[in-house]
TORPA-4810 file (N, C-alpha, C, O; in nm, 3 decimals):
<nodes>
NODE_1_1.570_0.733_-0.868_1.614_0.614_-0.927_1.684_0.525_-0.841_1.772_0.561_-0.762_M
NODE_2_1.643_0.405_-0.857_1.705_0.270_-0.776_1.843_0.256_-0.818_1.877_0.290_-0.931_P
NODE_3_1.935_0.203_-0.723_2.061_0.152_-0.766_2.042_0.036_-0.834_2.117_0.010_-0.928_K
NODE_4_1.941_-0.051_-0.800_1.937_-0.179_-0.869_1.813_-0.185_-0.965_1.709_-0.246_-0.937_N
NODE_5_1.837_-0.114_-1.082_1.714_-0.092_-1.180_1.665_-0.211_-1.217_1.544_-0.218_-1.241_T
NODE_6_1.746_-0.325_-1.229_1.686_-0.441_-1.275_1.582_-0.512_-1.196_1.504_-0.594_-1.244_A
NODE_7_1.586_-0.475_-1.070_1.476_-0.522_-0.975_1.336_-0.465_-0.997_1.233_-0.523_-0.964_K
NODE_8_1.342_-0.335_-1.063_1.205_-0.272_-1.079_1.124_-0.332_-1.169_1.176_-0.343_-1.280_Y
NODE_9_1.002_-0.379_-1.157_0.919_-0.437_-1.243_0.841_-0.355_-1.326_0.741_-0.399_-1.383_L
NODE_10_0.882_-0.236_-1.337_0.794_-0.157_-1.423_0.884_-0.060_-1.504_1.001_-0.094_-1.523_G
NODE_11_0.840_0.057_-1.551_0.919_0.167_-1.616_0.986_0.230_-1.503_0.925_0.291_-1.415_D
NODE_12_1.107_0.217_-1.505_1.195_0.292_-1.396_1.198_0.427_-1.409_1.242_0.489_-1.313_V
NODE_13_1.150_0.507_-1.531_1.145_0.623_-1.529_1.026_0.677_-1.477_1.017_0.799_-1.465_T
NODE_14_0.928_0.598_-1.441_0.797_0.641_-1.388_0.767_0.599_-1.244_0.651_0.577_-1.210_K
NODE_15_0.867_0.586_-1.158_0.851_0.554_-1.016_0.782_0.656_-0.944_0.825_0.772_-0.946_I
NODE_16_0.684_0.625_-0.884_0.599_0.707_-0.809_0.602_0.711_-0.650_0.570_0.608_-0.591_T
NODE_17_0.628_0.798_-0.594_0.601_0.796_-0.440_0.532_0.918_-0.396_0.559_1.018_-0.462_Y
NODE_18_0.450_0.932_-0.303_0.388_1.048_-0.252_0.419_1.087_-0.119_0.358_1.180_-0.065_R
NODE_19_0.516_1.018_-0.055_0.573_1.072_0.081_0.695_1.009_0.105_0.730_0.899_0.061_S
NODE_20_0.764_1.091_0.186_0.902_1.040_0.240_0.893_0.894_0.304_0.997_0.828_0.310_G
NODE_21_0.793_0.848_0.345_0.766_0.716_0.390_0.783_0.616_0.292_0.855_0.518_0.310_W
NODE_22_0.706_0.641_0.171_0.715_0.548_0.076_0.857_0.558_-0.004_0.892_0.459_-0.069_E
NODE_23_0.926_0.655_-0.002_1.053_0.676_-0.042_1.162_0.591_0.035_1.250_0.524_-0.019_L
NODE_24_1.140_0.605_0.164_1.200_0.518_0.243_1.190_0.376_0.215_1.288_0.303_0.210_K
NODE_25_1.070_0.339_0.196_1.051_0.198_0.182_1.085_0.150_0.032_1.095_0.030_0.010_F
NODE_26_1.100_0.234_-0.059_1.166_0.207_-0.190_1.311_0.194_-0.163_1.370_0.096_-0.207_M
NODE_27_1.376_0.288_-0.092_1.512_0.264_-0.080_1.554_0.114_-0.003_1.645_0.039_-0.039_M
NODE_28_1.469_0.094_0.104_1.468_-0.042_0.166_1.470_-0.155_0.069_1.555_-0.244_0.071_Y
NODE_29_1.356_-0.147_-0.030_1.336_-0.271_-0.115_1.457_-0.266_-0.201_1.504_-0.377_-0.230_L
NODE_30_1.525_-0.148_-0.254_1.627_-0.166_-0.357_1.738_-0.229_-0.292_1.806_-0.307_-0.358_D
NODE_31_1.769_-0.205_-0.166_1.880_-0.273_-0.097_1.874_-0.386_-0.041_1.978_-0.428_0.009_G
NODE_32_1.757_-0.464_-0.033_1.734_-0.600_0.023_1.779_-0.702_-0.080_1.739_-0.698_-0.197_Q
NODE_33_1.868_-0.798_-0.029_1.889_-0.909_-0.121_1.800_-0.995_-0.147_1.812_-1.065_-0.247_P
NODE_34_1.682_-1.010_-0.055_1.601_-1.114_-0.070_1.464_-1.062_-0.163_1.368_-1.130_-0.199_N
NODE_35_1.487_-0.939_-0.182_1.377_-0.862_-0.268_1.416_-0.877_-0.410_1.513_-0.817_-0.457_V
NODE_36_1.335_-0.965_-0.485_1.383_-0.996_-0.639_1.309_-0.903_-0.728_1.345_-0.898_-0.846_V
NODE_37_1.215_-0.834_-0.689_1.153_-0.725_-0.773_1.042_-0.651_-0.700_0.975_-0.706_-0.612_G
NODE_38_1.024_-0.531_-0.736_0.929_-0.444_-0.672_0.872_-0.343_-0.783_0.936_-0.334_-0.888_W
NODE_39_0.763_-0.271_-0.768_0.692_-0.172_-0.847_0.628_-0.084_-0.754_0.593_-0.113_-0.640_S
NODE_40_0.614_0.040_-0.819_0.513_0.135_-0.732_0.420_0.167_-0.833_0.444_0.198_-0.950_S
NODE_41_0.300_0.155_-0.770_0.170_0.211_-0.832_0.151_0.146_-0.980_0.102_0.217_-1.067_E
NODE_42_0.181_0.043_-1.005_0.185_-0.022_-1.137_0.055_-0.128_-1.131_0.012_-0.166_-1.240_E
NODE_43_0.002_-0.171_-1.030_-0.108_-0.250_-1.035_-0.247_-0.193_-1.014_-0.254_-0.112_-0.922_I
NODE_44_-0.353_-0.217_-1.079_-0.494_-0.166_-1.064_-0.564_-0.265_-0.997_-0.565_-0.383_-1.034_I
NODE_45_-0.626_-0.220_-0.894_-0.729_-0.290_-0.826_-0.862_-0.234_-0.824_-0.873_-0.126_-0.767_V
NODE_46_-0.962_-0.285_-0.872_-1.116_-0.212_-0.890_-1.163_-0.224_-0.753_-1.130_-0.319_-0.682_P
NODE_47_-1.238_-0.134_-0.715_-1.311_-0.138_-0.581_-1.438_-0.056_-0.591_-1.450_0.031_-0.678_Y
NODE_48_-1.532_-0.081_-0.505_-1.674_0.005_-0.507_-1.660_0.087_-0.398_-1.631_0.041_-0.287_R
NODE_49_-1.680_0.222_-0.419_-1.649_0.319_-0.313_-1.778_0.321_-0.216_-1.888_0.318_-0.271_S
NODE_50_-1.771_0.325_-0.090_-1.900_0.349_-0.018_-1.960_0.473_-0.015_-2.066_0.491_0.044_P
NODE_51_-1.891_0.574_-0.083_-1.936_0.711_-0.085_-2.042_0.732_-0.187_-2.147_0.791_-0.163_I
NODE_52_-2.006_0.673_-0.321_-2.096_0.700_-0.447_-2.128_0.569_-0.505_-2.176_0.567_-0.619_D
NODE_53_-2.107_0.455_-0.439_-2.141_0.313_-0.476_-2.116_0.291_-0.620_-2.189_0.219_-0.688_N
NODE_54_-1.994_0.366_-0.674_-1.942_0.312_-0.801_-1.810_0.251_-0.807_-1.739_0.261_-0.707_R
NODE_55_-1.763_0.183_-0.921_-1.653_0.136_-0.924_-1.539_0.217_-0.959_-1.545_0.289_-1.059_I
NODE_56_-1.432_0.213_-0.884_-1.326_0.314_-0.897_-1.185_0.217_-0.908_-1.182_0.098_-0.878_H
NODE_57_-1.088_0.284_-0.948_-0.951_0.219_-0.942_-0.872_0.258_-0.828_-0.871_0.372_-0.780_R
NODE_58_-0.800_0.150_-0.783_-0.719_0.161_-0.661_-0.561_0.141_-0.704_-0.537_0.027_-0.744_Y
NODE_59_-0.476_0.211_-0.704_-0.349_0.192_-0.736_-0.237_0.155_-0.600_-0.159_0.237_-0.552_F
NODE_60_-0.251_0.026_-0.560_-0.164_0.032_-0.423_-0.010_0.079_-0.455_0.046_0.088_-0.565_P
NODE_61_0.039_0.106_-0.329_0.167_0.167_-0.341_0.272_0.074_-0.390_0.348_0.119_-0.476_D
NODE_62_0.290_-0.049_-0.351_0.385_-0.124_-0.418_0.334_-0.274_-0.427_0.246_-0.321_-0.356_F
NODE_63_0.406_-0.343_-0.528_0.408_-0.487_-0.546_0.538_-0.532_-0.518_0.631_-0.478_-0.579_L
NODE_64_0.564_-0.626_-0.434_0.700_-0.661_-0.393_0.706_-0.814_-0.402_0.623_-0.886_-0.345_V
NODE_65_0.805_-0.860_-0.473_0.831_-0.997_-0.480_0.967_-1.035_-0.421_1.075_-0.997_-0.464_R
NODE_66_0.945_-1.119_-0.311_1.064_-1.152_-0.220_1.100_-1.295_-0.230_1.011_-1.375_-0.259_K
NODE_67_1.220_-1.336_-0.208_1.256_-1.486_-0.189_1.251_-1.498_-0.042_1.303_-1.422_0.039_K
NODE_68_1.186_-1.597_-0.019_1.180_-1.636_0.141_1.306_-1.725_0.179_1.379_-1.755_0.085_N
NODE_69_1.341_-1.773_0.312_1.448_-1.859_0.334_1.444_-2.005_0.267_1.542_-2.072_0.236_P
NODE_70_1.305_-2.041_0.251_1.306_-2.171_0.171_1.331_-2.177_0.024_1.340_-2.283_-0.039_D
NODE_71_1.344_-2.046_-0.033_1.357_-2.029_-0.166_1.236_-2.010_-0.261_1.242_-2.000_-0.384_G
NODE_72_1.131_-2.008_-0.189_1.003_-1.976_-0.271_0.969_-1.824_-0.285_0.972_-1.749_-0.187_K
NODE_73_0.940_-1.786_-0.399_0.896_-1.640_-0.413_0.763_-1.591_-0.360_0.660_-1.645_-0.401_I
NODE_74_0.759_-1.512_-0.289_0.632_-1.453_-0.229_0.588_-1.322_-0.281_0.674_-1.234_-0.286_E
NODE_75_0.471_-1.296_-0.321_0.433_-1.162_-0.372_0.337_-1.105_-0.273_0.245_-1.170_-0.221_C
NODE_76_0.366_-0.975_-0.250_0.277_-0.892_-0.161_0.246_-0.759_-0.222_0.329_-0.694_-0.287_L
NODE_77_0.128_-0.724_-0.200_0.111_-0.566_-0.228_0.109_-0.504_-0.070_0.069_-0.561_0.031_I
NODE_78_0.157_-0.390_-0.082_0.207_-0.319_0.016_0.146_-0.187_0.021_0.176_-0.117_-0.076_V
NODE_79_0.068_-0.133_0.108_0.018_0.003_0.128_0.080_0.068_0.239_0.101_0.004_0.342_E
NODE_80_0.118_0.213_0.227_0.182_0.273_0.323_0.103_0.382_0.359_0.065_0.463_0.275_I
NODE_81_0.071_0.393_0.495_-0.041_0.493_0.547_0.003_0.518_0.680_0.068_0.440_0.750_K
NODE_82_-0.043_0.653_0.715_-0.023_0.695_0.872_-0.119_0.596_0.959_-0.223_0.550_0.913_P
NODE_83_-0.071_0.569_1.091_-0.138_0.489_1.165_-0.277_0.534_1.197_-0.369_0.455_1.216_A
NODE_84_-0.290_0.665_1.202_-0.413_0.728_1.208_-0.514_0.689_1.113_-0.628_0.679_1.156_S
NODE_85_-0.491_0.665_0.991_-0.570_0.623_0.888_-0.577_0.476_0.859_-0.646_0.433_0.767_Q
NODE_86_-0.507_0.398_0.935_-0.502_0.244_0.931_-0.625_0.185_1.031_-0.634_0.063_1.046_S
NODE_87_-0.704_0.260_1.090_-0.796_0.207_1.175_-0.932_0.293_1.161_-0.923_0.402_1.104_K
NODE_88_-1.042_0.256_1.204_-1.163_0.351_1.203_-1.145_0.451_1.298_-1.077_0.429_1.398_P
NODE_89_-1.203_0.571_1.276_-1.194_0.676_1.371_-1.279_0.680_1.494_-1.400_0.669_1.475_P
NODE_90_-1.239_0.693_1.605_-1.311_0.675_1.743_-1.451_0.756_1.722_-1.456_0.867_1.670_A
NODE_91_-1.542_0.698_1.761_-1.679_0.767_1.779_-1.669_0.878_1.842_-1.598_0.894_1.941_P
NODE_92_-1.760_0.988_1.774_-1.749_1.119_1.832_-1.899_1.174_1.841_-1.987_1.156_1.756_S
NODE_93_-1.913_1.248_1.968_-2.038_1.292_1.995_-2.061_1.428_1.913_-2.174_1.474_1.898_T
NODE_94_-1.943_1.491_1.859_-1.958_1.618_1.802_-1.936_1.564_1.646_-1.849_1.482_1.615_K
NODE_95_-2.011_1.612_1.572_-1.985_1.583_1.404_-1.924_1.707_1.351_-1.996_1.789_1.295_I
NODE_96_-1.811_1.724_1.361_-1.715_1.809_1.303_-1.684_1.783_1.159_-1.720_1.677_1.108_T
NODE_97_-1.615_1.881_1.087_-1.580_1.870_0.940_-1.474_1.772_0.943_-1.466_1.694_0.849_K
NODE_98_-1.382_1.766_1.049_-1.266_1.686_1.076_-1.318_1.535_1.091_-1.264_1.443_1.030_R
NODE_99_-1.410_1.520_1.163_-1.461_1.385_1.201_-1.525_1.330_1.067_-1.509_1.213_1.032_Y
NODE_100_-1.587_1.410_1.004_-1.666_1.356_0.868_-1.546_1.329_0.761_-1.547_1.229_0.689_I
NODE_101_-1.457_1.413_0.759_-1.358_1.359_0.681_-1.256_1.225_0.709_-1.209_1.149_0.625_N
NODE_102_-1.239_1.224_0.856_-1.195_1.082_0.900_-1.272_0.970_0.852_-1.218_0.876_0.795_E
NODE_103_-1.424_0.978_0.879_-1.507_0.863_0.852_-1.476_0.830_0.695_-1.438_0.721_0.654_V
NODE_104_-1.500_0.944_0.617_-1.500_0.950_0.478_-1.370_0.870_0.433_-1.390_0.774_0.358_H
NODE_105_-1.237_0.900_0.471_-1.128_0.860_0.444_-1.109_0.700_0.491_-1.059_0.620_0.412_T
NODE_106_-1.149_0.662_0.613_-1.165_0.545_0.652_-1.254_0.446_0.559_-1.215_0.334_0.523_W
NODE_107_-1.378_0.503_0.527_-1.467_0.445_0.432_-1.390_0.378_0.308_-1.389_0.259_0.277_G
NODE_108_-1.313_0.505_0.234_-1.256_0.476_0.125_-1.132_0.370_0.126_-1.112_0.284_0.041_I
NODE_109_-1.056_0.395_0.241_-0.955_0.310_0.257_-0.983_0.165_0.271_-0.933_0.077_0.201_N
NODE_110_-1.086_0.144_0.389_-1.143_-0.005_0.385_-1.182_-0.059_0.281_-1.158_-0.179_0.261_S
NODE_111_-1.243_0.009_0.202_-1.299_-0.039_0.074_-1.181_-0.087_-0.018_-1.182_-0.201_-0.064_S
NODE_112_-1.098_-0.014_-0.041_-0.989_-0.044_-0.122_-0.894_-0.159_-0.070_-0.841_-0.243_-0.142_K
NODE_113_-0.882_-0.151_0.051_-0.814_-0.254_0.118_-0.880_-0.399_0.112_-0.808_-0.495_0.085_W
NODE_114_-0.990_-0.413_0.131_-1.087_-0.512_0.119_-1.077_-0.568_-0.032_-1.060_-0.689_-0.050_K
NODE_115_-1.088_-0.484_-0.135_-1.064_-0.539_-0.258_-0.936_-0.591_-0.292_-0.921_-0.696_-0.356_A
NODE_116_-0.810_-0.495_-0.235_-0.679_-0.554_-0.252_-0.661_-0.692_-0.186_-0.601_-0.785_-0.240_A
NODE_117_-0.716_-0.697_-0.069_-0.709_-0.832_0.011_-0.758_-0.952_-0.083_-0.697_-1.057_-0.096_D
NODE_118_-0.887_-0.916_-0.149_-0.938_-1.030_-0.238_-0.862_-1.050_-0.356_-0.842_-1.165_-0.396_E
NODE_119_-0.821_-0.957_-0.413_-0.721_-0.943_-0.534_-0.611_-1.039_-0.510_-0.581_-1.128_-0.588_Y
NODE_120_-0.545_-1.013_-0.382_-0.412_-1.107_-0.352_-0.462_-1.256_-0.296_-0.385_-1.351_-0.315_C
NODE_121_-0.575_-1.277_-0.234_-0.638_-1.405_-0.211_-0.639_-1.483_-0.360_-0.593_-1.596_-0.376_N
NODE_122_-0.689_-1.417_-0.445_-0.728_-1.471_-0.570_-0.599_-1.527_-0.652_-0.610_-1.612_-0.740_D
NODE_123_-0.476_-1.471_-0.611_-0.350_-1.491_-0.671_-0.253_-1.576_-0.575_-0.147_-1.621_-0.619_R
NODE_124_-0.290_-1.595_-0.453_-0.191_-1.672_-0.345_-0.087_-1.542_-0.312_0.030_-1.568_-0.284_G
NODE_125_-0.129_-1.419_-0.317_-0.040_-1.314_-0.265_-0.093_-1.275_-0.111_-0.188_-1.327_-0.054_W
NODE_126_-0.010_-1.175_-0.062_-0.052_-1.130_0.057_-0.057_-0.969_0.039_0.017_-0.909_-0.040_K
NODE_127_-0.165_-0.899_0.131_-0.183_-0.753_0.122_-0.153_-0.723_0.264_-0.202_-0.777_0.362_F
NODE_128_-0.055_-0.617_0.259_-0.025_-0.539_0.398_-0.030_-0.412_0.420_0.016_-0.347_0.327_V
NODE_129_-0.065_-0.356_0.502_-0.070_-0.193_0.522_0.052_-0.172_0.634_0.053_-0.231_0.742_V
NODE_130_0.144_-0.091_0.596_0.249_-0.061_0.666_0.218_0.090_0.726_0.149_0.167_0.659_L
NODE_131_0.265_0.125_0.837_0.240_0.259_0.889_0.404_0.288_0.942_0.502_0.214_0.925_T
NODE_132_0.397_0.404_1.002_0.515_0.471_1.059_0.562_0.381_1.163_0.681_0.394_1.189_E
NODE_133_0.501_0.300_1.223_0.548_0.200_1.350_0.616_0.087_1.269_0.731_0.063_1.305_K
NODE_134_0.574_0.024_1.181_0.634_-0.084_1.108_0.770_-0.009_1.040_0.880_-0.063_1.040_E
NODE_135_0.747_0.104_0.991_0.877_0.167_0.905_0.968_0.231_1.005_1.062_0.298_0.964_L
NODE_136_0.948_0.214_1.137_1.033_0.267_1.259_1.057_0.427_1.213_1.172_0.468_1.191_N
NODE_137_0.953_0.504_1.202_0.976_0.659_1.182_0.922_0.723_1.290_0.803_0.709_1.317_I
NODE_138_0.998_0.795_1.357_0.960_0.878_1.471_0.913_1.042_1.418_0.960_1.106_1.323_K
NODE_139_0.827_1.073_1.497_0.790_1.216_1.473_0.844_1.300_1.583_0.825_1.422_1.583_F
</nodes>
């Protein structure tokens, strides 16, 4: 439960996070004075899967509304992912189950992110993917 519940842009009893990284980011958002509102998995972005060529629903991790130094409100959709999933897998001469899974994951993620980027562009928002590097998380 956030300390600043008035900042939460959805049902505060249904806040969703799927990793410690997402929880860390939530606590960051809650404590930042320039963040005027945020929500977790409250937006639905339709995307076409490259796996089955069907339309699916993508629930990005966060919507963030922040006040910039010039006083303007900026909206961002933020996705939290491991750095290893934020770029295509390196080509492999061996087609292992792991490699197939990495290609599958990258295909889905890149389709979701392309749709989210278009969704944001249509609204004058920004879409960003944050990894452990941006979150300053050490392993």
